[in-house]
C-alpha positions in Angstrom: 0.2 -0.2 0.1 1.2 3.6 -0.5 2.4 5.8 2.5 -0.6 7.3 4.4 -1.8 10.4 3.5 -3.2 13.8 5.0 -6.4 11.4 5.5 -4.9 9.4 8.2 -2.8 12.1 9.7 -5.4 14.5 11.2 -2.9 17.1 13.0 -4.4 19.1 15.7 -7.6 17.9 15.0 -10.1 15.3 16.8 -10.3 12.3 14.9 -13.1 11.8 12.6 -14.4 8.4 11.3 -13.5 8.7 7.8 -9.7 9.5 9.3 -7.0 8.2 11.6 -5.8 9.7 15.0 -4.6 13.3 15.6 -0.6 12.7 16.0 0.8 12.6 12.5 2.5 10.4 10.4 5.0 11.3 8.1 3.7 11.1 4.0 7.3 11.2 3.1 7.6 7.5 4.9 6.3 4.3 4.0 3.6 2.5 6.6 5.9 -0.2 6.9 8.8 2.0 8.5 6.6 3.7 10.8 4.0 3.1 13.5 0.5 4.2 11.7 -2.0 4.5 14.6 -6.0 3.9 13.9 -8.8 6.5 15.3 -10.7 3.4 16.9 -14.1 4.4 14.5 -12.1 3.5 11.9 -10.9 0.5 12.3 -13.0 -2.0 14.6 -10.1 -4.2 15.4 -8.9 -1.2 17.9 -9.8 -2.1 21.2 -11.0 0.1 23.7 -10.2 -0.4 27.3 -11.7 1.0 30.4 -11.5 0.2 34.5 -13.6 -2.7 34.8 -16.7 -2.0 37.6 -15.9 -4.0 40.6 -19.0 -6.0 40.6 -18.1 -7.4 37.2 -15.7 -9.9 38.4 -14.2 -10.9 41.7 -11.0 -12.6 40.1 -7.7 -10.8 40.4 -6.6 -10.4 36.9 -2.8 -10.6 35.9 -1.5 -6.8 35.1 -1.3 -6.2 31.3 2.2 -6.4 29.8 3.9 -6.0 26.9 2.9 -2.6 25.4 4.7 0.1 23.8 5.1 3.4 24.2 1.9 5.7 24.1 0.4 8.5 22.7 -2.0 10.5 24.0 -5.2 11.2 22.1 -8.5 12.8 22.8 -9.7 9.3 23.3 -7.3 8.5 26.0 -3.9 6.8 25.5 -2.9 4.7 22.4 -0.5 1.9 22.6 0.5 -1.1 20.8 0.0 -4.5 22.4 3.0 -6.7 21.1 2.0 -10.4 21.6 1.5 -13.1 19.1 -0.3 -10.5 17.2 -0.1 -7.0 17.4 -3.2 -5.5 18.7 -3.5 -1.6 18.9 -5.4 -0.6 22.4 -6.8 2.4 23.4 -7.0 3.3 27.1 -9.6 5.8 28.5 -8.7 8.1 30.7 -8.3 6.3 34.5 -7.5 2.9 33.1 -4.4 1.5 34.3 -2.5 -1.7 32.9 -1.9 -2.9 36.1 -5.5 -2.9 37.0 -8.6 -5.3 36.1 -10.1 -3.9 32.6 -13.3 -4.3 30.7 -13.6 -3.7 27.0 -15.9 -1.4 25.4 -18.1 -3.1 22.7 -20.6 -0.1 21.4 -23.6 -2.3 20.2 -23.6 -1.2 16.4 -23.0 -2.6 12.5 -19.3 -3.6 13.8 -20.0 -5.0 16.8 -19.2 -8.4 15.9 -16.2 -7.2 14.6 -15.0 -5.4 17.3 -15.8 -9.0 19.5 -13.7 -11.0 16.8 -10.5 -8.4 17.6 -11.3 -8.9 21.0 -10.8 -12.2 21.2 -7.9 -12.4 18.9 -6.1 -10.1 21.6 -7.3 -12.0 24.4 -6.1 -15.5 23.5 -2.7 -13.7 22.4 -2.7 -12.0 25.6 -3.5 -15.7 27.0 -0.2 -17.3 25.0 -3.3 -19.2 23.3 -3.8 -20.3 19.4 -4.8 -17.3 17.7 -7.8 -17.7 14.8 -6.9 -16.0 11.6 -7.8 -12.6 11.2 -11.5 -13.2 9.0 -11.4 -9.3 7.6 -8.8 -10.6 4.6 -9.7 -13.8 2.9 -7.0 -15.6 0.8 -9.5 -14.3 -2.5 -9.3 -10.5 -1.3 -5.6 -10.8 -0.8 -4.9 -12.0 -3.4 -7.0 -9.6 -5.8 -5.7 -6.6 -4.1 -1.8 -7.9 -5.0 -3.4 -8.0 -8.5 -4.7 -4.2 -8.1 -1.7 -3.0 -6.7 0.4 -4.6 -9.8 -2.1 -3.4 -12.0 -2.0 0.4 -10.5 2.0 0.4 -10.5 2.2 -0.8 -14.1 -0.7 2.2 -15.1 1.1 4.5 -12.9 4.6 3.5 -15.1 2.5 4.5 -18.5 1.9 0.7 -19.3 -1.3 -0.2 -21.2 -4.0 -2.6 -20.3 -2.2 -5.5 -22.7 1.5 -4.6 -21.3 -0.1 -4.9 -17.6 -2.1 -8.2 -18.7 1.3 -9.7 -20.0 3.0 -9.0 -17.2 0.4 -10.5 -14.6 -1.2 -13.4 -16.9 1.7 -14.3 -19.5 2.0 -13.5 -23.2 0.5 -17.0 -24.4 -3.1 -16.5 -22.5 -3.1 -12.9 -23.5 -2.2 -13.9 -26.9 -5.2 -16.3 -27.1 -7.9 -14.4 -27.8 -8.3 -11.0 -29.9 -7.3 -8.3 -26.9 -10.5 -5.9 -28.0 -12.8 -8.5 -26.8 -10.4 -10.5 -24.2 -11.9 -11.1 -21.0 -8.5 -10.5 -20.1 -8.9 -7.3 -20.6 -11.7 -6.5 -18.9 -10.2 -7.8 -15.6 -7.0 -5.5 -16.3 -9.8 -2.3 -16.6 -11.2 -3.5 -13.5 -8.1 -4.2 -11.4 -6.7 -0.4 -12.3 -10.3 0.7 -11.7 -10.4 -0.8 -8.3 -7.1 0.0 -7.5 -7.7 3.9 -8.1 -10.5 3.9 -6.0 -8.7 1.9 -3.1 -5.7 4.5 -3.3 -8.2 7.5 -3.3 -9.4 6.3 0.3 -11.5 3.2 -0.4 -8.2 0.9 1.4 -10.0 2.0 4.9 -13.2 -0.5 4.0 -9.9 -3.3 4.4 -10.2 -2.8 8.0 -13.9 -3.8 8.2 -15.5 -7.0 7.2 -17.7 -7.3 4.0 -21.7 -6.5 5.2 -24.2 -9.4 3.4 -26.4 -6.7 1.5 
């Protein structure tokens, strides 16, 4: 994916449901070389933790260890738990890792996604096997890879036919007349999809697909 842009670094503003946190990400650096933190209303996998009411549990809880450096935001302290998976956490005011905590799960359209993220985090914290993140299926991952390859070729000035040859091979492209070839429609769709993804559609990768 491309480096985070202004949509992800709402510096000096309260985060909205259309961007990231209010601390900056450097647009000149790849997202792979810097830590990008998300607002919990953008990424349902960001877990919001709060002090647990005393009446909910009488069991002693182990302290929450493995937390990285925190950054303060309007919601609270943002940090990442380093375990079998890296889970981003938001600790609401008054939350202390050494005390019993509870997860805040809003009852909305993303409830099931947040519950899945909570299960994955809890199992990682307890050193138990962690299930796969179902937001990104194998098929969706393969198509995303093709979209990014097609976008790179298009940005470099390659024709749709040249992109198809790079992705599927010369023999397959030459098997049918290009103007009526199904591969042509596939490549055009990949480039259009990638353009929409780069323009902000990538945020949908953070959420589960909903059945219409």
